[in-house]
N, C-alpha and C positions, 0 to 999 in steps of 0.2 A: 594509398593514402587518400583520405577524404578531402574534398574541397573545403575551404573555410569561407564563411562560418559553418560550423557543424550544425546538426539537426536541432540540438537544444537551443542554440543561439537563434536559429531561424524561427523556431516556434516562439521564442520570447519576443522577437521583433514583430512577428505577425500578430501576436496577441496584443502587444502594446498599440499597434496601428489600429486594430479592430476596436480595442477598448477606448482609445483616445480620439479617434477620428470617425469611425463608423457608428459606434454605439450612440453617441450623442445626437446623430442625425436621424436615427431610426424612429419611426412612430412607436408609441408605447406598446402597442400590441405585438410588435416584432422584437422587442428588446429581450424577452425571456429566452428566445431561441439562441440569440447571440451570447447571452450570459452563460447558457449551458455549454455552448461551444467553447467559450473562453475558459470555463472551468475544466472541460475535457482537455484542452490544450495545456493548461497548467499541470494537470495530472501527468500527461504524456511527457512534459518537460522534466518533471521531477523523476519520473521513471527512467528517462534517458540519462539523467545525471547520476542516478543510483546504480544503473546497470543491473547486473544479476546478483549483486551482493545481498539484498534482502532475502531473496529466495535461497541463496547458499546458506545464509545464517539460519533461516527457518528449517531447512533440511537438516543441518547439523544438530540443531536443538531437538528436532523430532527423532532423529536417529539415536541420539543419546537417551531421550525419554523412552523410546521403544526398545532400546538396546538392540538395534539392528542397523548396522552401517551399510547395508546393501539396499535398503528400501528407497524407493523413489519418492519425490515430494508428494505427488498425487496419492500414491498408496499410503504414505505416512499419514496424510490428512484423513484418509478414509479410516485407517486403523485408529487414529485419535478419536474420530467421531464415534467409532464403535466402542472404544473404552468409556467415553462419556455416557453413551447410551446404556452401557453395562453397569454404570454406577461408580466407576473408578474416581470420578470427580466429586462424589458426594461427601458431605461432612463425615469425618471419622475414618475415611479411607487412607491407607498408607501413602498412596501416590498422589493424593489430592494437591498438596502444596506444589509439587513439581509440575503437575498438569495445569494448575491455575496460573502459575508463573509463566509457563510457556505460552498460554493463551493470551495473557496480558501483554507480553513482549511482542507477540505476533500482531495483536491488535494495535499497539502503539506504532509499529512499523508500517502497518497498512494505513493508519491515519496520517502518518508523516507524509505519505505519498498522496492520499486522496483528499485530505482536509487538514493540513497542519495547524490551521488557526484554532481548532478545537482542542489541540493537545494541551495538557497542563504545561505551564512554563518550564518546569523542571525537566520535562521529557523532550523539549525541543532541541 
């Protein structure tokens, strides 16, 4: 069993300390580096909170789209890219709507971790 507080709480605490106490004391030319670090910490915090669920969901969607429940996530994404390059996502193609919907959902999940502020309010 892990010690408390857990990693996500430690990251949140460190991020608040850096943002509230260190950032205001930095000279202007040093603030960008700390802001980038704070952003990376926020992403790591959200990934810890989400665990492996986003990747499991993505894999399930891709396995259904590709009709292959044995494919790995990396291979499924390579195959998806191949389908797109081959024109399966082009207008008029039978699989276009399923392919576009999967890409949309995948993009929203990635934004939820990397930059949730840019998500449409309905998707938050």
